[in-house]
SENUTI-946424 format. One record per residue (C-alpha): residue number from 1; residue in three letters; z, y, x. Coordinates in steps of 0.02 Angstrom, whole numbers, plus 32768, in hexadecimal, padded with zeros to 4 digits. Example, Ala and Ser with C-alpha at 12.3 -4.5 7.8 and 13.67 -1.06 7.14 Angstrom:
2
<atom><num>1</num><residu>Ala</residu><pz>8186</pz><py>7F1F</py><px>8267</px></atom>
<atom><num>2</num><residu>Ser</residu><pz>8165</pz><py>7FCB</py><px>82AC</px></atom>
This chain:
92
<atom><num>1</num><residu>Met</residu><pz>5351</pz><py>F7FB</py><px>D938</px></atom>
<atom><num>2</num><residu>Ser</residu><pz>534A</pz><py>F8BE</py><px>D965</px></atom>
<atom><num>3</num><residu>Glu</residu><pz>52C9</pz><py>F920</py><px>D9A8</px></atom>
<atom><num>4</num><residu>Ile</residu><pz>532C</pz><py>F93B</py><px>DA5C</px></atom>
<atom><num>5</num><residu>Phe</residu><pz>534B</pz><py>F87E</py><px>DA6B</px></atom>
<atom><num>6</num><residu>Arg</residu><pz>529F</pz><py>F850</py><px>DA4E</px></atom>
<atom><num>7</num><residu>Ala</residu><pz>5277</pz><py>F8D5</py><px>DAD1</px></atom>
<atom><num>8</num><residu>Leu</residu><pz>52EA</pz><py>F889</py><px>DB4D</px></atom>
<atom><num>9</num><residu>Val</residu><pz>52A5</pz><py>F7D8</py><px>DB36</px></atom>
<atom><num>10</num><residu>Tyr</residu><pz>51F3</pz><py>F807</py><px>DB56</px></atom>
<atom><num>11</num><residu>Leu</residu><pz>5231</pz><py>F872</py><px>DBF8</px></atom>
<atom><num>12</num><residu>Leu</residu><pz>5296</pz><py>F7D5</py><px>DC27</px></atom>
<atom><num>13</num><residu>Cys</residu><pz>51EB</pz><py>F76E</py><px>DC12</px></atom>
<atom><num>14</num><residu>Leu</residu><pz>5187</pz><py>F7E7</py><px>DC75</px></atom>
<atom><num>15</num><residu>Gly</residu><pz>520E</pz><py>F7FB</py><px>DCFF</px></atom>
<atom><num>16</num><residu>Thr</residu><pz>521E</pz><py>F72F</py><px>DD01</px></atom>
<atom><num>17</num><residu>Ala</residu><pz>5162</pz><py>F712</py><px>DD0F</px></atom>
<atom><num>18</num><residu>Gly</residu><pz>5143</pz><py>F79B</py><px>DD93</px></atom>
<atom><num>19</num><residu>Thr</residu><pz>51CF</pz><py>F76D</py><px>DDFF</px></atom>
<atom><num>20</num><residu>Cys</residu><pz>5198</pz><py>F6B3</py><px>DDF5</px></atom>
<atom><num>21</num><residu>Ala</residu><pz>50E4</pz><py>F6EF</py><px>DE27</px></atom>
<atom><num>22</num><residu>Phe</residu><pz>5123</pz><py>F74C</py><px>DEAB</px></atom>
<atom><num>23</num><residu>Leu</residu><pz>518D</pz><py>F6BF</py><px>DEF2</px></atom>
<atom><num>24</num><residu>Leu</residu><pz>5109</pz><py>F63A</py><px>DEDC</px></atom>
<atom><num>25</num><residu>Trp</residu><pz>5083</pz><py>F6AA</py><px>DF33</px></atom>
<atom><num>26</num><residu>Arg</residu><pz>5100</pz><py>F6C7</py><px>DFD3</px></atom>
<atom><num>27</num><residu>Ser</residu><pz>510B</pz><py>F60E</py><px>DFE1</px></atom>
<atom><num>28</num><residu>Phe</residu><pz>505B</pz><py>F5EE</py><px>DFDC</px></atom>
<atom><num>29</num><residu>Arg</residu><pz>504F</pz><py>F66B</py><px>E06A</px></atom>
<atom><num>30</num><residu>Gln</residu><pz>50D4</pz><py>F614</py><px>E0CB</px></atom>
<atom><num>31</num><residu>Ser</residu><pz>508C</pz><py>F556</py><px>E0A7</px></atom>
<atom><num>32</num><residu>Gly</residu><pz>4FC9</pz><py>F55D</py><px>E06E</px></atom>
<atom><num>33</num><residu>Ala</residu><pz>4FFE</pz><py>F4ED</py><px>DFFD</px></atom>
<atom><num>34</num><residu>Arg</residu><pz>4F65</pz><py>F50C</py><px>DF7B</px></atom>
<atom><num>35</num><residu>Leu</residu><pz>4FCB</pz><py>F4DE</py><px>DED0</px></atom>
<atom><num>36</num><residu>Leu</residu><pz>5049</pz><py>F56A</py><px>DF04</px></atom>
<atom><num>37</num><residu>Leu</residu><pz>4FBA</pz><py>F5E8</py><px>DEEC</px></atom>
<atom><num>38</num><residu>Trp</residu><pz>4F76</pz><py>F59F</py><px>DE4C</px></atom>
<atom><num>39</num><residu>Thr</residu><pz>501C</pz><py>F59B</py><px>DDF3</px></atom>
<atom><num>40</num><residu>Gly</residu><pz>503C</pz><py>F649</py><px>DE48</px></atom>
<atom><num>41</num><residu>Leu</residu><pz>4FA6</pz><py>F68A</py><px>DDF5</px></atom>
<atom><num>42</num><residu>Cys</residu><pz>4FCF</pz><py>F637</py><px>DD58</px></atom>
<atom><num>43</num><residu>Phe</residu><pz>507E</pz><py>F687</py><px>DD58</px></atom>
<atom><num>44</num><residu>Gly</residu><pz>5020</pz><py>F73D</py><px>DD84</px></atom>
<atom><num>45</num><residu>Phe</residu><pz>4FB2</pz><py>F725</py><px>DCE6</px></atom>
<atom><num>46</num><residu>Leu</residu><pz>5055</pz><py>F6FE</py><px>DC8B</px></atom>
<atom><num>47</num><residu>Ala</residu><pz>50A6</pz><py>F79D</py><px>DCC5</px></atom>
<atom><num>48</num><residu>Leu</residu><pz>500D</pz><py>F809</py><px>DC8F</px></atom>
<atom><num>49</num><residu>Asn</residu><pz>5013</pz><py>F7AE</py><px>DBE0</px></atom>
<atom><num>50</num><residu>Ala</residu><pz>50CD</pz><py>F7D5</py><px>DBC9</px></atom>
<atom><num>51</num><residu>Leu</residu><pz>50A3</pz><py>F898</py><px>DBFA</px></atom>
<atom><num>52</num><residu>Ala</residu><pz>500C</pz><py>F891</py><px>DB7E</px></atom>
<atom><num>53</num><residu>Val</residu><pz>508E</pz><py>F854</py><px>DB07</px></atom>
<atom><num>54</num><residu>Ile</residu><pz>5102</pz><py>F8DE</py><px>DB24</px></atom>
<atom><num>55</num><residu>Leu</residu><pz>507F</pz><py>F954</py><px>DB23</px></atom>
<atom><num>56</num><residu>Asp</residu><pz>5038</pz><py>F915</py><px>DA73</px></atom>
<atom><num>57</num><residu>Met</residu><pz>50D5</pz><py>F90A</py><px>DA1C</px></atom>
<atom><num>58</num><residu>Phe</residu><pz>5142</pz><py>F9A2</py><px>DA5D</px></atom>
<atom><num>59</num><residu>Ile</residu><pz>50D3</pz><py>FA1B</py><px>DAC3</px></atom>
<atom><num>60</num><residu>Ile</residu><pz>5023</pz><py>FA1F</py><px>DA6F</px></atom>
<atom><num>61</num><residu>Gln</residu><pz>5036</pz><py>F9F6</py><px>D9C1</px></atom>
<atom><num>62</num><residu>Ser</residu><pz>4F8E</pz><py>FA4E</py><px>D978</px></atom>
<atom><num>63</num><residu>Ile</residu><pz>4F26</pz><py>F9CA</py><px>D9C8</px></atom>
<atom><num>64</num><residu>Ser</residu><pz>4F2F</pz><py>F909</py><px>D9D0</px></atom>
<atom><num>65</num><residu>Leu</residu><pz>4F2D</pz><py>F8B6</py><px>DA7D</px></atom>
<atom><num>66</num><residu>Gln</residu><pz>4F2D</pz><py>F809</py><px>DA27</px></atom>
<atom><num>67</num><residu>Met</residu><pz>4E8F</pz><py>F7D3</py><px>DA7B</px></atom>
<atom><num>68</num><residu>Pro</residu><pz>4EB7</pz><py>F80E</py><px>DB33</px></atom>
<atom><num>69</num><residu>Arg</residu><pz>4F61</pz><py>F7B0</py><px>DB13</px></atom>
<atom><num>70</num><residu>Leu</residu><pz>4EF9</pz><py>F712</py><px>DAED</px></atom>
<atom><num>71</num><residu>Leu</residu><pz>4E8E</pz><py>F728</py><px>DB8B</px></atom>
<atom><num>72</num><residu>Leu</residu><pz>4F17</pz><py>F73A</py><px>DBF6</px></atom>
<atom><num>73</num><residu>Ser</residu><pz>4F72</pz><py>F6A9</py><px>DBA6</px></atom>
<atom><num>74</num><residu>Leu</residu><pz>4EBE</pz><py>F646</py><px>DBBD</px></atom>
<atom><num>75</num><residu>Ala</residu><pz>4EA7</pz><py>F683</py><px>DC69</px></atom>
<atom><num>76</num><residu>Ala</residu><pz>4F53</pz><py>F63C</py><px>DCAB</px></atom>
<atom><num>77</num><residu>Val</residu><pz>4F32</pz><py>F58A</py><px>DC5E</px></atom>
<atom><num>78</num><residu>Gly</residu><pz>4E8E</pz><py>F591</py><px>DC9C</px></atom>
<atom><num>79</num><residu>Val</residu><pz>4EB5</pz><py>F5C3</py><px>DD50</px></atom>
<atom><num>80</num><residu>Leu</residu><pz>4F39</pz><py>F54A</py><px>DD58</px></atom>
<atom><num>81</num><residu>Val</residu><pz>4ED7</pz><py>F4BF</py><px>DD14</px></atom>
<atom><num>82</num><residu>Gly</residu><pz>4E36</pz><py>F4E8</py><px>DD7F</px></atom>
<atom><num>83</num><residu>Gly</residu><pz>4EAD</pz><py>F4EF</py><px>DE0E</px></atom>
<atom><num>84</num><residu>Leu</residu><pz>4EEB</pz><py>F446</py><px>DDF0</px></atom>
<atom><num>85</num><residu>Ile</residu><pz>4E46</pz><py>F3F4</py><px>DDDA</px></atom>
<atom><num>86</num><residu>Trp</residu><pz>4DF2</pz><py>F43D</py><px>DE55</px></atom>
<atom><num>87</num><residu>Asp</residu><pz>4E83</pz><py>F403</py><px>DED5</px></atom>
<atom><num>88</num><residu>Met</residu><pz>4E8E</pz><py>F361</py><px>DE8F</px></atom>
<atom><num>89</num><residu>Glu</residu><pz>4DF8</pz><py>F32E</py><px>DF1A</px></atom>
<atom><num>90</num><residu>Glu</residu><pz>4E6A</pz><py>F34F</py><px>DF98</px></atom>
<atom><num>91</num><residu>Trp</residu><pz>4EFE</pz><py>F2DD</py><px>DF50</px></atom>
<atom><num>92</num><residu>Ser</residu><pz>4E95</pz><py>F238</py><px>DF2B</px></atom>
């Protein structure tokens, strides 16, 4: 795969995750459903992760951003799982 297609795929991932985060946040503000908050935060961290991938692979090649990328992924999953566990008390 050429470099342009790789960059295009990563940019599309960034755009998709950012759009999902925005739409979920907007829906949370309208409805107040906390599940939308947790998933919106998760997608926000995934968008930041996609941005870190783009920076790491195409813009800043002199230093490795692998650790920040892994921490952003962990934060995304941690926020979602933590929010689901916290809100489980409301569902039961």
